[in-house]
C-alpha positions, 0 to 999 in steps of 0.5 A: 401287380402281375404283368397280365393285369398291367397289360389288361389295364393299358388295354382299357383306354382303347377299349373305352374309346372303341366302345363308342367308335363305329370305326375302330381305325378312327381311334387315335392312340398316343402314349408317354413314359419315363425310364428313370434311375434314382438314388440317394446318399442315405440308407437311414430313410427312403426318398419316394414320391407322394403316396409311394409305400417304398422309395430309394436309399443309396442303391439306384432304383427305377420305381421312384420316377418311372412310369408308362401311359397309353391314351386313346381318343375318339372323336364321335362327331364335331361336338362329342368325343371319348378319352381313355388313359391307362397308367403304370407306376408305383403308387400306394403299393410296393410294386408297379401297378396299373390304373385307369387314370382317365375315362370320360366323355366330353361334349362341346356344347358351344364355342365357350362351353364344354362338359366332361363326364367320367374319370378325370384328373383332379384339377388341383395344380397348374400341371394337373392334366399332364403331371405324369407326362414327364416330357411335358415338364421342365423338371424331372418331377414336380416338387414333393413339398407342394404336390404331396399335399393333395393325395387325390389324383382323379375325380369320378364325376363331371366338370364344366369348362367355360372359356372366353377370349378378351383381346389377347387374353384367354380366360378359362373357368372350371368347376368339377364335382364328384368322388374317388377311391384311392389306395393309401401308401401301404395302407387301406383304400381311402374314400373321397366324397363330395369332392369339388374343384374350382379353377380360374386361369388367364393366359396372355402370350407367354404368361399363365396365371391360375388360382384354384380351390378344391376340397373333399370329405376324406374317410379311411380305416384305421383300427388303431385310431378307432380304438384311440378315439374310444379310449379318449371318449371314455377317459373324458366321460370318466374324469369329466375332462371334455378337452380329451373328447375334443382331442379324440374328435381329431383322431377320427378318420371318417368324413374329415374336411380337406381343403386345398387352395392354390395359385400359380404362374408360368412363363415361357418368354425369350427362352426364359422358363419360370413356373411357381405355385403356392398352396395351403392345405387345411384339415381343421377337424383332424390331427393332420393339421395344415400346411403352406407350401410353395416352389419356384423354378426358373431356367434358361433355354440354350438350343436343345439344352435347358438348365434349371434351378428349383427352390421348394419349401413346406411348413407343416403344422400339427394341432394344438394339444388342449389336454390339461396337465391337472385333473379336476378336483376330486378325480381318482388317482388314475386320472393324472397318469391317464391324462399324461399318457393321452397328452403325450400321444397327441404331443407325439402326433403333433411333433411328427406332423411338424416334422414333415416340414422340409426345404429342397434346392434342386439343379437340373438340365433337360436335353431335347436330343431328338423329337419327342424325347428328352434326357434329364439329370436332376440333383436335389439337396433336401433339408428336412426339419425331422423326417421331412417327406421321407418314408420308412425312416430309421433311428439315427436319420438326419438331413440334409440328404442328396437325391440324384436322378437320370430320366429319359422322357418320351411321347409317342 
């Protein structure tokens, strides 16, 4: 994206907040960013964050883990406030782009109940509200194995938050509903409709426990898959093989049901830092199938230094191919090779989905060398089943792969 557009997008949060402010000097401006250099030990595939269309090979690059955010907050009165946030990063496109990531009005209806209307972060993870703020996290980046399984970053709609104190424990419930459009990596814009999220969180001293459920109906454009659906339906009708039509339904890219169920635990106690999450993704009416993913991160704080270790894993499962090997009695000569070709296509897709499974072991250290800034170094050892979560894979690629990164996180 051109520099001018990035500047305009970063100015939008101030404009959103100022639009509600009678006194623009009352608008509070804050920001965050990460300047990072990332590299790997292979030229046969690219390591990238979720929804990035290009990543990094052996030559170090800044685009994978770097970003810059600017936030404006305005308190209208004791119960009403306005927030806007702009974010510059690589997402969906090959170059840095800017987006209005937050733009909402918040009304505090009582001590226990609040409502937000506008654009908010999609509350699917333990760290949804600050996943892009590197300084707020121990690790250099959230584990790809789990965080790649929910492609939706924002929700345009409304949410309701209820919070209640029970002794030393604070319980928070959140319900959100809305929609969103987002650019897919190197592809068209995807539409998310009837998007929802339900979260329940309990915080007791240094411990936080969260469970959540989110879902939507996803739609995207794919001329190739649309043509494949027509071919599957025509073949099913021509040779009286309904299983082929069933497989064709799985190739449809319109209004596909998507659910994401997760649970997590965090602890920061006596210099011991722990964060873990587990999630299940399901697309029952799509060839993309399902996945189970988890990670565990543990570290210990020595003064300003926090060394940590993370283990993450994803197991992806494609759909079961039900196209029969044999044609019905009396079918024409063309039936057998046609069924074989369509069955081969489904097997290829299933193998590709299964191949996104991988395991990663990471070691890193965070150094809070000054106020509001931290330096991080992280090394990942990634073992993909086939291609794993790597993109732009070339023939001859195989794991394991080592990825390294150095990052400077800051807030202001």
